[in-house]
C-alpha positions in Angstrom: -0.2 9.4 17.0 -1.6 8.7 13.5 -5.2 8.3 12.4 -7.2 8.1 9.1 -10.1 10.0 7.7 -13.1 8.3 6.0 -11.2 8.4 2.6 -8.2 6.6 4.0 -5.9 9.5 4.2 -3.5 9.2 7.1 -2.6 12.2 9.4 -0.5 12.6 12.5 -2.3 14.1 15.5 -1.1 17.6 16.5 -1.1 16.9 20.2 -1.5 13.2 21.1 1.3 10.7 21.3 1.3 7.1 19.9 -0.4 4.5 22.1 -0.4 0.7 21.7 -1.7 -2.4 23.2 -0.3 -5.6 24.6 -3.3 -8.0 24.6 -6.0 -5.9 26.1 -3.7 -3.6 28.1 -3.0 -0.1 26.8 0.6 1.0 26.8 2.7 3.9 25.5 3.7 3.4 21.9 7.4 3.5 22.7 7.1 1.0 25.6 9.2 -1.6 23.7 11.2 0.8 21.7 10.5 2.2 18.2 12.2 1.8 14.8 11.6 3.4 11.4 9.0 1.4 9.5 10.9 -1.1 7.5 11.0 -1.0 3.7 8.3 -3.3 2.3 5.9 -2.8 5.2 2.3 -1.7 4.5 -0.2 0.6 6.3 -3.8 -0.4 6.9 -6.8 1.5 8.1 -8.9 -0.4 10.7 -12.6 0.0 9.9 -14.9 0.0 12.8 -12.2 1.0 15.2 -11.4 4.4 16.7 -7.8 5.3 17.3 -6.5 5.7 20.9 -3.6 8.1 21.8 -1.7 9.2 24.8 -2.4 12.8 26.1 0.8 14.0 27.8 -0.9 16.8 29.6 -3.6 14.8 31.3 -1.4 11.7 31.3 -4.2 9.4 30.1 -5.2 7.4 27.1 -7.7 9.3 24.9 -10.1 7.9 22.2 -10.4 10.2 19.2 -13.7 9.8 17.4 -13.7 13.0 15.3 -11.2 15.5 14.1 -11.4 18.8 12.1 -9.5 18.8 8.8 -9.8 21.8 6.5 -12.7 23.1 8.5 -14.6 19.8 8.2 -15.5 17.5 11.1 -14.6 14.0 10.1 -14.9 10.6 11.8 -11.6 9.0 12.6 -10.4 5.4 12.0 -7.4 3.7 13.5 -4.3 2.8 11.5 -1.9 -0.2 11.8 1.3 -1.4 10.2 2.0 -4.8 8.6 5.8 -5.3 8.9 8.0 -6.6 6.2 9.3 -10.2 6.4 12.0 -10.8 9.0 10.5 -8.2 11.4 8.7 -9.2 14.6 5.8 -7.0 15.8 6.1 -6.0 19.5 2.8 -4.2 20.2 -0.7 -4.0 18.7 -2.5 -0.8 17.6 -4.4 0.9 20.4 -8.1 1.0 19.4 -11.7 1.3 20.7 -14.4 -0.6 18.8 -17.2 1.4 17.2 -20.8 0.3 17.6 -20.6 -1.6 14.3 -17.3 -3.2 13.4 -16.3 -5.9 10.9 -13.9 -8.7 11.5 -10.6 -7.6 10.0 -8.8 -9.6 7.2 -6.0 -12.0 8.1 -3.0 -9.6 8.5 -0.6 -9.0 11.5 -1.7 -5.6 12.7 1.1 -3.7 14.5 1.2 -0.3 16.3 2.4 2.6 14.2 3.2 6.2 14.8 4.9 9.2 13.1 8.1 11.0 14.0 11.0 12.8 12.3 9.1 13.0 9.0 8.5 9.2 8.8 6.4 6.4 10.2 7.8 4.4 13.1 6.7 1.0 14.5 7.2 -1.1 17.6 9.2 -4.0 16.2 12.4 -6.0 16.1 14.5 -7.3 13.2 14.9 -11.0 14.0 16.3 -12.6 10.8 18.7 -11.0 8.3 18.2 -13.6 5.6 18.4 -11.5 2.4 16.5 -13.9 0.2 13.1 -12.5 1.4 13.9 -8.8 1.0 11.0 -7.1 -0.9 13.4 -5.8 -3.5 13.8 -9.2 -5.0 10.0 -9.5 -5.6 9.2 -6.1 -7.1 10.6 -6.2 -10.6 8.5 -9.0 -12.1 9.1 -8.1 -15.7 10.4 -11.6 -16.3 7.8 -13.5 -14.3 5.1 -13.8 -17.0 7.7 -15.2 -19.4 9.1 -17.6 -16.9 5.6 -18.9 -15.9 4.8 -19.5 -19.6 8.1 -21.3 -20.1 7.4 -23.8 -17.3 3.8 -24.2 -18.3 4.9 -25.1 -21.9 7.6 -27.5 -20.5 5.0 -29.3 -18.4 1.6 -28.6 -20.0 -0.2 -31.3 -18.0 1.3 -30.6 -14.6 -1.4 -29.3 -12.3 1.0 -28.2 -9.7 2.7 -25.9 -12.2 -0.7 -24.4 -13.0 -1.5 -24.0 -9.3 1.9 -22.3 -8.5 1.4 -20.1 -11.6 -1.8 -18.7 -10.1 -0.1 -18.2 -6.7 2.7 -16.3 -8.3 0.7 -14.1 -10.7 -2.6 -13.8 -8.8 -1.6 -13.8 -5.2 1.9 -12.4 -5.7 3.3 -15.1 -3.4 7.0 -14.7 -2.8 7.7 -18.4 -2.5 5.7 -19.3 -5.6 7.7 -16.7 -7.6 10.9 -18.4 -6.5 9.7 -21.6 -8.2 9.8 -19.8 -11.6 13.0 -17.8 -10.9 14.5 -21.1 -9.8 16.0 -19.8 -6.5 15.9 -20.3 -2.8 12.8 -21.8 -1.1 9.8 -23.0 -3.1 6.4 -24.3 -2.0 5.0 -27.7 -2.8 1.3 -27.8 -1.7 -0.2 -31.3 -1.6 -3.1 -31.5 0.8 -6.7 -30.2 0.2 -7.7 -31.5 3.6 -6.8 -30.7 7.2 -7.3 -32.1 10.7 -7.4 -28.7 12.4 -9.7 -25.7 12.1 -7.2 -22.9 13.0 -8.7 -19.5 13.6 -6.2 -17.8 11.4 -6.1 -20.3 8.6 -5.2 -18.5 5.4 -6.9 -20.9 3.0 -10.1 -21.9 4.8 -12.4 -19.7 6.8 -15.9 -21.0 7.7 -16.4 -18.0 9.9 -18.6 -15.6 7.8 -17.0 -12.4 9.0 -13.5 -13.2 7.7 -12.5 -14.2 4.2 -9.6 -16.6 3.5 -6.6 -14.8 2.1 -6.5 -17.2 -0.9 -8.0 -20.5 -2.1 -6.7 -23.8 -1.0 -5.3 -26.4 -3.4 -8.2 -28.5 -4.8 -6.4 -31.6 -5.9 -3.7 -34.0 -4.8 -0.7 -33.9 -7.1 1.1 -37.0 -8.2 4.7 -38.0 -7.3 5.6 -37.2 -11.0 4.0 -33.7 -10.9 5.9 -32.9 -7.7 9.2 -34.3 -9.0 8.9 -32.3 -12.2 8.8 -29.1 -10.1 11.1 -30.0 -7.2 14.0 -32.0 -8.8 15.3 -29.4 -11.2 15.1 -26.8 -8.4 17.1 -29.0 -6.0 19.8 -29.6 -8.5 20.1 -26.2 -10.1 18.8 -23.4 -7.8 20.8 -21.3 -5.4 20.3 -22.4 -1.7 17.4 -24.7 -2.7 14.7 -25.6 -0.2 11.6 -27.6 -1.2 8.8 -27.1 1.4 5.7 -29.2 1.8 3.0 -27.5 3.9 2.0 -24.1 2.6 -0.6 -21.4 3.3 -2.5 -22.6 0.2 -3.1 -26.1 1.6 -4.3 -28.1 4.6 -2.2 -30.5 6.6 0.6 -32.2 4.6 1.0 -35.1 6.9 -2.4 -36.3 5.9 -0.8 -37.1 2.5 1.8 -39.3 4.2 2.2 -41.9 1.4 2.6 -39.3 -1.3 5.2 -37.4 0.7 7.1 -40.5 1.6 7.2 -41.7 -2.0 8.1 -38.3 -3.3 10.9 -37.6 -0.8 12.4 -41.1 -1.4 12.2 -40.5 -5.2 13.9 -37.1 -4.9 16.7 -38.5 -2.6 17.3 -41.4 -5.0 18.1 -38.8 -7.7 20.0 -36.1 -5.8 21.5 -35.4 -2.5 21.3 -31.6 -3.2 18.8 -29.3 -1.6 16.9 -29.2 1.6 13.6 -31.0 1.9 11.3 -29.5 4.6 7.8 -30.0 5.8 5.7 -27.3 7.5 3.1 -29.1 9.6 0.9 -29.0 12.7 2.8 -32.1 14.0 -0.4 -34.0 14.6 0.9 -37.4 13.3 4.1 -38.5 15.0 4.2 -41.9 13.3 4.3 -40.1 9.9 7.2 -37.9 11.0 9.3 -41.0 11.6 8.5 -42.4 8.2 9.3 -39.2 6.4 12.6 -39.0 8.2 13.5 -42.5 7.0 12.6 -41.4 3.4 15.1 -38.5 3.5 13.3 -35.5 5.1 15.9 -32.9 6.3 13.8 -30.5 8.4 10.4 -30.0 10.0 8.7 -26.9 11.2 5.8 -27.3 13.6 3.3 -24.5 14.0 2.4 -23.5 17.5 -0.1 -20.9 18.6 0.7 -21.5 22.3 2.7 -23.9 24.4 -0.2 -24.2 26.9 -2.8 -26.8 25.9 -5.8 -24.6 26.7 -4.8 -21.8 24.4 -3.3 -24.2 21.8 -6.6 -26.0 21.3 -8.6 -22.7 21.4 -6.6 -21.5 18.4 -5.9 -24.7 16.4 -9.1 -26.5 17.2 -7.6 -30.0 16.5 -9.7 -32.8 15.1 -8.5 -36.3 15.9 -5.3 -35.3 17.7 -4.2 -33.5 20.8 -1.4 -31.3 22.1 0.4 -34.4 23.4 0.7 -35.7 19.8 2.5 -32.5 18.8 5.0 -32.9 21.6 5.5 -36.5 20.5 6.2 -35.4 16.9 8.8 -33.0 18.2 10.5 -35.8 20.1 10.3 -38.1 17.1 11.9 -35.5 14.8 14.9 -35.1 17.1 15.2 -38.9 17.6 15.5 -39.3 13.9 18.0 -36.5 13.4 15.7 -34.0 11.7 16.3 -30.3 12.2 13.4 -29.1 14.4 11.9 -25.6 14.2 8.9 -24.2 15.9 6.7 -21.8 13.9 5.7 -19.8 16.9 2.7 -17.5 16.1 3.6 -14.5 18.2 0.8 -12.3 19.6 1.9 -9.4 21.9 0.1 -9.8 25.3 -0.2 -13.6 25.0 3.1 -15.0 23.8 5.1 -12.8 26.3 3.0 -13.7 29.3 5.2 -15.3 32.0 3.2 -18.5 32.1 3.5 -18.8 28.3 7.2 -18.2 28.4 7.7 -20.8 31.1 5.7 -23.3 29.0 7.8 -22.5 25.9 11.1 -22.8 27.8 10.0 -26.2 29.2 9.1 -27.4 25.7 12.5 -26.4 24.3 14.3 -28.1 27.2 12.2 -31.3 26.8 12.2 -31.6 23.1 15.6 -30.1 22.0 14.1 -27.6 19.5 16.9 -26.3 17.2 15.2 -23.1 16.1 12.2 -20.9 16.9 10.8 -19.0 14.0 9.1 -15.9 15.5 6.2 -15.3 13.2 3.6 -12.6 13.6 0.1 -14.1 14.0 -2.2 -12.9 11.2 -5.5 -12.3 12.8 -7.9 -9.6 14.0 -6.7 -8.9 17.5 -10.3 -8.3 18.9 -11.5 -11.6 17.4 -8.5 -13.6 18.7 -8.8 -12.2 22.2 -12.5 -12.9 22.3 -11.9 -16.5 21.2 -9.3 -17.0 23.8 -11.6 -15.5 26.4 -9.5 -12.4 27.0 -6.3 -13.7 28.7 -5.7 -10.9 31.2 -2.2 -11.6 32.6 0.1 -8.8 31.4 2.9 -9.5 28.9 6.5 -8.7 29.9 7.3 -7.4 26.5 8.5 -9.2 23.4 12.1 -7.9 23.7 12.3 -9.2 27.3 10.9 -12.5 26.2 13.6 -12.9 23.6 16.3 -12.0 26.2 15.0 -14.8 28.4 15.2 -17.3 25.6 18.8 -16.4 24.7 19.9 -16.6 28.3 18.3 -20.0 28.9 19.4 -21.5 25.6 22.4 -19.7 24.1 22.6 -22.1 21.1 18.9 -21.8 20.2 18.5 -20.1 16.9 15.9 -17.3 16.9 14.8 -16.3 13.4 12.0 -16.0 11.0 12.7 -18.1 7.9 13.5 -21.8 7.1 17.2 -22.6 6.7 19.1 -24.8 4.3 20.8 -28.0 5.7 24.2 -26.4 5.1 23.3 -23.8 7.8 21.8 -26.1 10.4 24.9 -26.0 12.5 25.4 -22.3 12.3 24.0 -20.1 15.1 23.2 -17.2 12.7 20.4 -15.1 13.9 20.4 -16.3 17.5 21.7 -12.9 18.8 21.0 -10.6 15.9 17.5 -9.3 16.8 17.7 -5.5 16.8 15.6 -2.5 17.6 16.1 1.2 17.7 
């Protein structure tokens, strides 16, 4: 078991073992297996939360409020891990709320412990795509120069200025790719949205939780987008251009802009993959974008059950049935269909949820499920969902059921290029130790 002192120093407990949570249910930390904490992961202290461990002598869960370090009695704080890209969290940190506690920032908090001289986590490696390995985003000696070069090339392009701030200020991996001219790049277009998702990264009306970054404040022109996207599609390695980013609202609301832009890009090149990340709220728009030349669509889903879907996404002007229709429309038009499944241990792996997801895949013909860790304060999320109490069967068991039911379904984490659409890479490669 690990814990933190008031200064943020992290210690391993001399007697207690690692505990974890699946939803509201406490479990042993190794209930779903453990692996060394992956390179590129981060540790967080959890203010307002006491750590909970497992006492092997009394065989019970124990809350630790204070600990003596160097002769001083200090209050304890719980610790969590945020896993590197490509890794799926299997369990939440085991905690008990203090009398006063803040709402945590929007990160995916995972259970963490310590063994064999290193931190360990409850997680699974679900996508081996090397393009998102942290090593490619550390040495940014060239980034400033590359940003300046593109700004000088397109001095009036507001999208270039926006991506410059994302790359340099927020250290966004995808935005950095735009300047290194490689792999997947973001093309934000929409200041507005027709949902009020609890975990929205760019808009948080809730006073207790700040947005991770600011949302785009303008609508770029077709010309501004083409100046960024076309050279990338024609020259970059494995190029993907993606509308619908964390720094914007719902891209389908900018349907005419996307339709004109996609058509313009496809008139000039057949290279590259054009993708849209969306809530899938406007099925009629999906059909038009497909006709314009869209290659792939990724639809975000907090739950396959309407009750929990609407509790998280809080849709305005559309309903869950529209999302299903968009999935059907995408497959009808030959678009590669991915689900951006926001995985939360203790909810996503409930039997009723799994059954609903399996039915959805069967009904719509989903090509890929991107298993993404939901970035949100667990206590806040469970409160908003009114504490769903059915136990989860475990994230590894859930993945096994998906593979058995749909052997050709790709299970991963990242968007794919159109050249790899027919490859089943990643469907059977999730690992744990």
